[in-house]
C-alpha positions in Angstrom: 23.6 -21.6 -15.1 26.3 -23.3 -13.5 25.9 -23.9 -9.7 29.8 -23.0 -9.2 29.3 -19.7 -10.8 28.7 -16.4 -8.7 25.2 -15.6 -8.6 24.4 -12.6 -10.6 23.2 -9.6 -8.4 20.0 -7.6 -8.9 19.2 -4.5 -7.1 15.6 -4.6 -6.2 14.2 -0.9 -5.2 10.8 -1.6 -3.8 9.0 -1.3 -0.9 9.3 -4.0 2.4 5.7 -4.9 3.8 6.4 -6.9 6.9 2.9 -8.8 6.3 0.9 -9.7 3.2 3.2 -11.1 0.7 4.0 -8.4 -2.1 7.4 -6.2 -3.3 10.2 -7.3 -1.6 8.8 -10.4 0.2 8.2 -11.8 -3.4 10.9 -10.6 -5.2 13.7 -11.7 -2.9 12.6 -15.3 -2.7 11.4 -15.6 -6.5 14.9 -14.3 -8.1 17.0 -16.1 -5.4 15.7 -19.5 -6.5 16.3 -18.7 -9.7 19.8 -18.3 -9.0 20.4 -14.5 -8.4 21.7 -12.6 -5.4 19.0 -10.0 -4.5 20.1 -6.7 -2.9 17.3 -4.8 -1.2 17.0 -1.1 -1.4 13.8 -0.6 0.4 12.1 2.4 -0.5 9.4 2.2 2.3 8.8 0.2 5.3 5.1 -0.7 5.9 3.4 -2.9 8.5 1.5 -4.6 5.9 0.6 -3.6 2.0 -1.8 -1.0 1.3 -4.7 -3.3 0.0 -7.3 -4.7 2.6 -5.4 -3.4 5.6 -6.5 -0.4 7.8 -4.4 1.8 10.2 -1.1 0.4 8.5 2.5 1.8 9.7 4.4 3.4 6.7 7.8 4.9 6.9 9.3 6.7 3.9 13.0 5.4 3.7 14.3 8.1 1.0 17.1 9.1 3.3 17.9 5.6 4.0 18.0 4.8 0.4 20.8 7.3 -0.3 22.9 6.2 2.3 22.6 2.6 1.4 23.3 3.6 -2.2 26.6 5.8 -1.3 27.9 2.8 0.8 27.3 0.2 -2.2 29.2 2.7 -4.4 32.1 2.7 -1.9 32.2 -1.1 -2.2 32.2 -0.9 -5.9 29.2 -3.1 -6.3 28.1 -4.2 -9.7 24.7 -5.5 -10.6 23.3 -7.4 -13.6 19.9 -5.9 -13.3 18.4 -2.8 -11.6 14.6 -3.6 -10.8 12.5 -0.6 -9.4 8.9 -1.0 -8.0 6.8 0.9 -5.5 8.1 4.2 -4.3 7.4 5.9 -1.1 7.5 9.7 -2.4 7.9 11.8 -5.3 11.1 12.7 -4.0 12.1 9.2 -4.8 12.1 9.5 -8.6 15.3 11.6 -8.1 16.7 9.2 -5.9 16.0 6.2 -8.0 17.4 8.0 -11.1 20.5 8.8 -9.5 20.8 5.1 -8.3 20.6 4.2 -12.0 23.0 6.8 -13.1 25.5 5.6 -10.3 25.1 1.7 -11.0 24.0 1.6 -14.6 27.2 2.3 -15.9 29.9 -0.3 -16.4 33.9 -0.7 -17.1 34.6 -1.2 -20.8 33.6 -4.6 -22.1 30.9 -5.2 -19.3 27.7 -5.5 -20.2 25.3 -2.9 -18.8 22.7 -3.8 -16.3 19.2 -4.4 -17.3 16.8 -1.9 -15.9 13.2 -3.0 -15.3 10.8 -0.4 -14.3 7.6 -1.9 -12.9 5.6 1.3 -12.2 3.6 0.4 -9.2 0.8 2.8 -8.8 -2.5 1.5 -8.7 -5.0 -1.6 -9.8 -8.7 -2.0 -10.7 -8.8 1.9 -11.9 -7.9 3.0 -8.4 -4.5 4.9 -7.7 -2.8 3.6 -4.2 -3.5 5.5 -1.3 -0.1 6.5 -0.8 0.5 7.9 -4.2 0.0 11.7 -5.3 -0.3 13.5 -8.7 3.3 14.4 -8.4 4.7 10.9 -7.9 2.4 9.9 -11.1 4.1 12.5 -13.0 7.5 11.6 -11.7 6.7 8.0 -12.5 6.2 9.1 -16.2 9.6 10.4 -16.1 11.3 7.4 -14.6 9.5 5.2 -17.0 11.5 6.7 -19.9 14.9 4.8 -18.5 13.3 1.6 -18.7 14.6 -1.1 -20.7 11.7 -3.5 -19.5 8.6 -1.9 -18.5 5.8 -3.8 -16.9 2.7 -1.5 -16.1 -0.7 -3.5 -15.5 -3.9 -1.9 -17.4 -4.4 0.8 -14.5 -0.7 2.0 -14.8 -0.6 1.9 -18.4 -3.5 4.3 -18.5 -2.2 6.5 -16.0 1.3 6.4 -18.0 -0.5 7.7 -20.8 -3.3 9.9 -19.6 -5.6 7.6 -20.9 -9.3 6.9 -19.2 -9.6 3.7 -17.7 -11.7 1.2 -19.0 -12.8 -2.2 -17.4 -11.9 -4.7 -20.0 -13.9 -7.4 -18.5 -16.9 -5.3 -19.4 -16.1 -5.2 -23.1 -15.7 -7.9 -25.8 -12.4 -9.8 -25.8 -12.0 -8.1 -29.5 -12.7 -4.6 -27.8 -10.6 -5.2 -24.8 -7.6 -6.4 -26.8 -7.9 -3.3 -29.1 -7.8 -1.1 -26.2 -4.8 -2.6 -24.6 -3.0 -2.6 -28.2 -3.8 0.9 -28.3 -2.1 1.4 -24.7 0.9 -0.4 -25.9 1.1 1.6 -28.7 1.0 4.9 -26.7 3.5 3.5 -24.4 6.2 3.6 -27.0 6.1 7.5 -26.1 7.0 6.6 -22.8 9.8 4.4 -23.3 11.7 2.6 -26.5 12.3 -0.5 -24.3 10.4 -3.6 -24.0 6.9 -3.5 -22.7 4.4 -5.8 -21.2 1.0 -4.7 -20.0 -0.1 -7.5 -17.5 -3.0 -8.9 -16.3 -5.8 -7.9 -18.8 -9.3 -9.5 -17.8 -11.0 -10.7 -21.1 -15.0 -11.5 -20.9 -14.3 -14.8 -22.5 -12.4 -16.1 -19.1 -8.9 -15.5 -20.3 -6.4 -13.2 -18.7 -4.0 -11.7 -21.4 -0.5 -10.2 -21.3 0.5 -7.8 -24.3 4.1 -7.6 -25.1 5.8 -5.2 -27.4 9.5 -5.6 -28.3 12.0 -3.1 -29.3 11.8 -3.8 -32.9 8.0 -3.0 -32.9 7.0 -6.6 -32.9 4.1 -7.5 -30.6 2.5 -10.7 -29.1 -0.2 -12.0 -26.5 0.1 -14.3 -24.0 -3.2 -15.5 -22.5 -4.3 -18.1 -19.9 -7.5 -18.9 -18.1 -8.5 -16.8 -15.6 -8.7 -17.9 -11.7 -11.7 -16.9 -9.6 -9.7 -15.0 -7.1 -7.0 -12.2 -7.2 -4.3 -11.6 -4.7 -1.7 -8.5 -4.2 1.9 -9.5 -5.1 1.3 -11.0 -8.2 2.7 -8.2 -10.3 5.8 -8.2 -8.5 5.9 -12.3 -9.0 5.0 -11.8 -12.9 8.0 -9.1 -13.0 10.5 -11.2 -10.9 10.0 -14.4 -13.1 10.1 -12.3 -16.3 13.3 -10.7 -15.2 14.9 -13.6 -14.2 14.3 -15.8 -17.6 15.6 -12.7 -19.6 18.7 -12.7 -17.6 19.3 -16.4 -18.2 18.9 -16.0 -22.0 15.2 -16.7 -22.5 13.4 -14.8 -25.4 11.2 -12.0 -24.6 8.1 -14.2 -25.6 9.4 -17.3 -23.9 10.2 -15.2 -20.7 6.5 -13.5 -20.8 5.0 -17.0 -21.4 6.6 -18.3 -18.5 6.0 -15.6 -16.0 2.3 -15.7 -16.9 2.3 -19.4 -16.5 3.8 -19.8 -13.3 2.0 -16.7 -11.6 -1.4 -18.6 -12.9 -0.3 -21.6 -11.4 0.7 -20.1 -7.9 -2.7 -18.4 -8.0 -4.3 -21.5 -8.6 -2.5 -23.4 -5.9 -3.2 -20.7 -3.4 -7.4 -20.9 -4.0 -7.7 -23.7 -1.6 -5.7 -22.4 1.1 -8.1 -21.1 3.8 -6.3 -17.8 4.5 -7.6 -14.2 3.1 -6.6 -13.3 -0.1 -4.9 -10.0 1.0 -2.3 -12.1 2.8 -1.0 -12.8 -0.9 -0.3 -16.0 -2.9 1.3 -18.9 -1.2 4.4 -19.0 -3.2 6.5 -21.0 -1.0 5.4 -24.3 -1.8 5.8 -23.6 -5.6 9.2 -21.8 -5.9 11.0 -25.1 -6.5 9.7 -25.0 -10.0 12.0 -22.1 -10.8 14.9 -23.6 -10.0 17.8 -23.7 -12.7 17.8 -27.0 -14.8 21.3 -27.2 -15.6 
């Protein structure tokens, strides 16, 4: 990407958690350092994220999203990608769908935005506290619009009505077979590219399974780190999206996302702050700077 070119825009429909690195506070710096202008459309305002904090402040921003979207439309704003993540209510399924309708179409000859849907709903087999059955059903409908879908194992199970299994308690072969079955079932959800992220294997590796639109599948593995942090899903998805937008192959973009996320986790472990505050990505972001 030339330094003199106008940065392509990415619309990021995600929550703003003021404390604890996740969602927009991860997405915006990550994609920005990769050379993209991130236009945030906050879905909810939270004092902290929902993992490890009590008595948090939560505000649904559905009405605000509609007003922001309308103003951006009047400005004739164009996007190279639309990235959706955490939603604040089941009503926002339709709000996000309308946003995709409004900004997903382009003029003749212009490339349509890449639609990345990260169906943020839960982790470790547990649904997030703000999510309802109606919102889960709505996320299934929304995921059908994805050109790129990035669920973790829990979310892949929720999207396919599959009972959750802790892969760390299975043999690596059993765990990968379970994940491959989920990957196949997700083809009934979307015809786009799919990556199931963060599959812990009992041999000490972490796997990410991808399937391209032609049906070809692959697995990217790297060593597990001894700690886990919130916000790593958003970090992975942001690096993946940035790689695809700059022309990387699907496999190369997944490999880069897995490698960078693992490196940031590794670098965060010696820092004496609670894991709930998220990964210390700031000192590592320079590694994502465009090389040309």
